C-alpha positions as CSV (number, residue, x, y, z in Angstrom):
1,M,4.3,1.8,-3.3
2,A,3.8,4.8,-1.2
3,A,4.0,8.2,-2.8
4,I,7.2,10.1,-1.7
5,D,6.7,13.6,-2.9
6,H,4.1,16.2,-3.9
7,I,2.3,15.6,-7.2
8,N,0.9,18.4,-9.3
9,E,-2.8,18.5,-8.7
10,I,-4.4,17.7,-12.0
11,I,-6.8,14.8,-11.3
12,E,-7.8,12.6,-14.2
13,L,-11.3,11.1,-14.0
14,K,-11.6,7.6,-15.5
15,T,-14.4,6.4,-17.7
16,A,-16.4,3.3,-16.8
17,E,-14.5,1.4,-19.4
18,E,-11.2,2.5,-18.0
19,I,-12.2,1.5,-14.5
20,E,-13.0,-2.0,-15.9
21,L,-9.5,-2.2,-17.3
22,M,-8.1,-1.2,-13.9
23,K,-10.3,-3.8,-12.2
24,E,-8.9,-6.5,-14.5
25,A,-5.4,-5.5,-13.6
26,G,-6.4,-5.3,-9.9
27,Q,-7.9,-8.8,-9.8
28,I,-4.8,-10.2,-11.4
29,L,-2.6,-8.4,-8.8
30,R,-4.8,-9.7,-5.9
31,E,-4.4,-13.3,-7.1
32,I,-0.6,-12.9,-7.5
33,L,-0.2,-11.3,-4.0
34,D,-2.3,-14.1,-2.5
35,E,0.0,-16.6,-4.0
36,V,3.1,-14.8,-2.7
37,V,1.6,-14.7,0.8
38,R,1.1,-18.5,0.7
39,H,4.9,-18.8,0.4
40,V,5.7,-16.7,3.5
41,K,7.2,-18.9,6.1
42,A,10.3,-19.1,8.3
43,G,13.5,-19.7,6.3
44,V,12.3,-18.2,3.0
45,S,14.3,-15.3,1.7
46,T,12.8,-12.0,0.5
47,A,14.6,-12.5,-2.8
48,E,12.7,-15.8,-3.3
49,L,9.4,-14.0,-2.7
50,D,10.4,-11.3,-5.2
51,K,11.4,-13.9,-7.8
52,L,8.0,-15.6,-7.5
53,A,6.2,-12.3,-7.8
54,F,8.1,-11.4,-11.0
55,E,7.5,-14.7,-12.6
56,L,3.7,-14.6,-11.8
57,I,3.4,-11.1,-13.2
58,K,5.1,-12.1,-16.4
59,E,3.1,-15.3,-16.7
60,A,-0.1,-13.1,-16.5
61,G,1.1,-11.0,-19.4
62,C,1.6,-7.9,-17.2
63,V,4.5,-5.6,-16.4
64,P,5.9,-5.1,-12.9
65,A,5.2,-1.6,-11.7
66,F,8.0,-1.1,-9.3
67,L,10.9,-2.8,-11.1
68,G,13.1,0.1,-12.4
69,Y,10.7,2.8,-11.0
70,R,13.0,5.7,-10.1
71,G,15.7,3.1,-10.0
72,Y,14.0,0.6,-7.6
73,P,15.7,-2.8,-8.1
74,A,12.9,-5.3,-7.5
75,T,9.3,-6.3,-8.2
76,L,8.2,-6.5,-4.5
77,C,8.8,-4.2,-1.6
78,T,9.5,-6.5,1.4
79,S,9.5,-4.6,4.7
80,I,10.1,-6.6,7.8
81,N,9.3,-5.6,11.4
82,E,10.5,-2.0,12.0
83,E,10.8,-1.4,8.2
84,V,7.8,0.7,7.1
85,V,7.9,0.7,3.3
86,H,10.2,0.1,0.3
87,G,12.3,-2.7,1.8
88,I,14.5,-4.2,-0.9
89,P,14.4,-8.0,-1.3
90,S,17.7,-9.8,-0.6
91,P,18.9,-13.4,-0.7
92,E,20.5,-12.8,2.6
93,R,17.3,-11.7,4.3
94,R,15.5,-14.7,5.5
95,L,12.2,-14.7,7.4
96,K,12.1,-15.8,11.0
97,E,9.3,-17.1,13.2
98,G,7.5,-14.2,14.8
99,D,8.5,-11.6,12.1
100,I,5.9,-9.5,10.4
101,I,6.4,-8.6,6.7
102,S,4.7,-6.0,4.5
103,L,4.5,-7.1,0.9
104,D,3.8,-4.2,-1.5
105,I,3.3,-5.0,-5.2
106,G,2.1,-3.3,-8.4
107,L,1.6,-4.1,-12.0
108,A,0.5,-2.6,-15.3
109,K,-1.9,-4.1,-17.8
110,N,-3.7,-2.6,-20.8
111,G,-2.0,0.7,-20.0
112,F,-3.3,1.0,-16.4
113,F,-1.7,0.4,-13.0
114,A,-2.9,-1.4,-9.9
115,D,-1.2,-1.2,-6.5
116,K,-1.7,-3.4,-3.4
117,A,-0.1,-4.2,0.0
118,V,-0.6,-6.5,2.9
119,T,1.2,-7.2,6.1
120,V,1.3,-10.8,7.4
121,G,2.9,-12.7,10.3
122,V,5.5,-15.4,9.9
123,G,4.3,-18.3,12.0
124,K,3.1,-17.3,15.5
125,I,3.4,-13.6,16.2
126,D,3.0,-11.7,19.5
127,D,-0.2,-10.1,20.6
128,L,0.9,-6.5,20.0
129,S,1.9,-7.4,16.4
130,R,-1.4,-9.1,15.8
131,R,-3.3,-6.1,17.1
132,L,-1.1,-3.8,14.9
133,L,-2.1,-5.8,11.8
134,E,-5.7,-5.8,12.7
135,V,-5.9,-2.1,13.4
136,T,-4.0,-1.2,10.2
137,E,-6.2,-3.4,8.0
138,Q,-9.4,-2.0,9.6
139,A,-8.1,1.5,9.1
140,L,-7.8,0.9,5.4
141,Y,-11.5,-0.1,5.2
142,I,-12.6,2.8,7.3
143,G,-10.8,5.1,4.8
144,I,-12.4,3.3,1.9
145,N,-15.8,3.9,3.4
146,E,-15.2,7.6,3.3
147,A,-14.2,7.5,-0.4
148,R,-17.6,8.7,-1.6
149,V,-18.7,11.4,-4.0
150,G,-19.1,14.7,-2.2
151,N,-16.6,14.0,0.5
152,R,-13.1,15.4,0.4
153,V,-9.7,13.8,0.5
154,G,-9.3,15.0,4.1
155,D,-12.3,13.0,5.2
156,I,-10.5,9.8,4.2
157,S,-7.3,11.0,5.9
158,A,-9.0,12.1,9.2
159,S,-11.0,8.9,9.5
160,I,-7.8,6.8,9.2
161,Q,-5.9,8.9,11.7
162,E,-8.8,9.0,14.2
163,F,-9.3,5.2,14.2
164,V,-5.6,4.4,14.4
165,E,-4.9,6.8,17.3
166,S,-8.0,5.6,19.2
167,H,-6.2,2.3,19.4
168,G,-2.9,3.7,20.7
169,F,-0.9,3.6,17.5
170,N,0.3,6.3,15.1
171,V,0.1,6.9,11.4
172,V,3.2,7.5,9.3
173,R,3.2,11.1,8.0
174,E,6.1,11.3,5.5
175,Y,4.5,8.8,3.1
176,S,1.0,8.6,1.7
177,G,-1.6,7.1,-0.6
178,H,-2.0,8.5,-4.1
179,G,-4.0,8.7,-7.2
180,I,-3.3,5.9,-9.7
181,G,-4.3,5.1,-13.3
182,R,-2.2,5.5,-16.4
183,N,0.7,6.3,-14.0
184,L,1.6,4.5,-10.8
185,H,1.5,7.8,-8.9
186,E,-1.0,10.5,-9.8
187,P,-2.8,13.2,-7.9
188,P,-4.4,13.5,-5.5
189,Q,-2.0,12.8,-2.6
190,V,-4.0,11.0,0.1
191,L,-2.4,11.5,3.5
192,N,-3.2,9.1,6.4
193,Y,-3.7,12.1,8.7
194,G,-5.5,15.4,8.3
195,K,-8.7,17.4,8.8
196,R,-12.2,16.6,7.7
197,G,-13.5,18.9,5.0
198,S,-10.0,19.6,3.6
199,G,-8.4,18.8,0.3
200,P,-9.9,18.1,-3.2
201,R,-13.5,17.0,-3.4
202,L,-14.1,13.4,-4.4
203,L,-15.7,12.9,-7.7
204,S,-17.0,9.8,-9.6
205,G,-14.2,8.4,-11.7
206,M,-11.4,9.2,-9.4
207,T,-9.1,6.2,-8.8
208,I,-6.8,6.1,-5.8
209,A,-4.5,3.8,-3.8
210,L,-5.3,4.1,-0.1
211,E,-2.4,2.8,2.1
212,P,-2.4,3.3,5.8
213,M,1.1,2.8,7.3
214,V,0.8,2.4,11.1
215,N,3.5,2.4,13.7
216,V,3.4,0.8,17.2
217,G,5.3,3.9,18.5
218,D,6.2,7.3,17.2
219,W,5.1,8.2,13.7
220,R,8.6,9.5,12.6
221,T,10.7,7.5,10.2
222,I,14.2,7.3,8.8
223,R,15.3,6.4,5.3
224,L,18.3,4.1,5.3
225,P,21.5,4.6,3.2
226,D,20.2,2.4,0.4
227,K,17.9,5.4,-0.3
228,W,14.8,3.2,-0.3
229,T,14.2,1.3,2.9
230,V,12.2,3.4,5.4
231,V,12.3,2.3,9.1
232,T,10.6,3.6,12.2
233,A,12.8,6.1,14.1
234,D,12.2,4.3,17.4
235,N,12.9,0.8,15.9
236,L,9.4,-0.4,16.8
237,R,7.2,-2.3,14.4
238,S,5.1,-1.0,11.5
239,A,2.3,-2.4,9.3
240,H,1.0,-1.4,5.9
241,F,-2.2,-2.3,4.0
242,E,-3.2,-1.0,0.6
243,H,-6.1,-1.3,-2.0
244,T,-6.6,0.4,-5.3
245,I,-10.1,1.7,-5.4
246,A,-12.5,3.7,-7.7
247,I,-14.9,6.3,-6.5
248,T,-18.3,5.8,-8.1
249,D,-21.8,7.3,-7.9
250,K,-22.7,4.4,-5.5
251,E,-20.4,2.5,-3.2
252,P,-16.6,2.7,-3.3
253,L,-15.3,0.0,-5.7
254,I,-12.3,-2.0,-4.5
255,L,-10.3,-2.9,-7.6
256,T,-7.7,-5.1,-6.0
């Protein structure tokens, strides 16, 4: 789930043992989201996907991270086509051939959170949508590669922006990645745009959720009257990928 507002900048570093607990939560979350993705097909309602996610999280002995968070009414965020993030599942919303759907999910286990998102096509999708998904996912890994001790948060942000814009797309600016750990949203805020050399310095033990949100058209967004669903201002499509990672003395560690 994308961070919405500014977070007070007190960054908690995790111990090796705590990172292992987060990795355990992250691996469970990855398996659950993989299973939900396998059920994505034309005719399926977003409420059915949400019910499956809830049941799988409970079966795994975990707690849904989003359900009830600031009043959010579901386990999954299901954002279709022009919906950027925080789309609310509904029994009336059924997937159609050619749609793209972003599935954002989080859980808590052993007192720690994990957060992950993917965007997938429903059946055969058009070439522009396919390219959007590829660029957004690649941008995530480019950002992860910058998540190294000694770099700054702005190095992650700038690398994502530079890559996305070089492919003719735009990054969303009103929502961002975030720190994560004992809370779903912790500092630092990790924008998907910015300047290299800016922001907090990255230290071993920091755990963050990187989540590029990329629009085909303009970066601006609108929040709908349900107070959750965010859509592109120009009604063009958007994609969203996310991993929870840990910064270590060696390579960035993907926890999800």
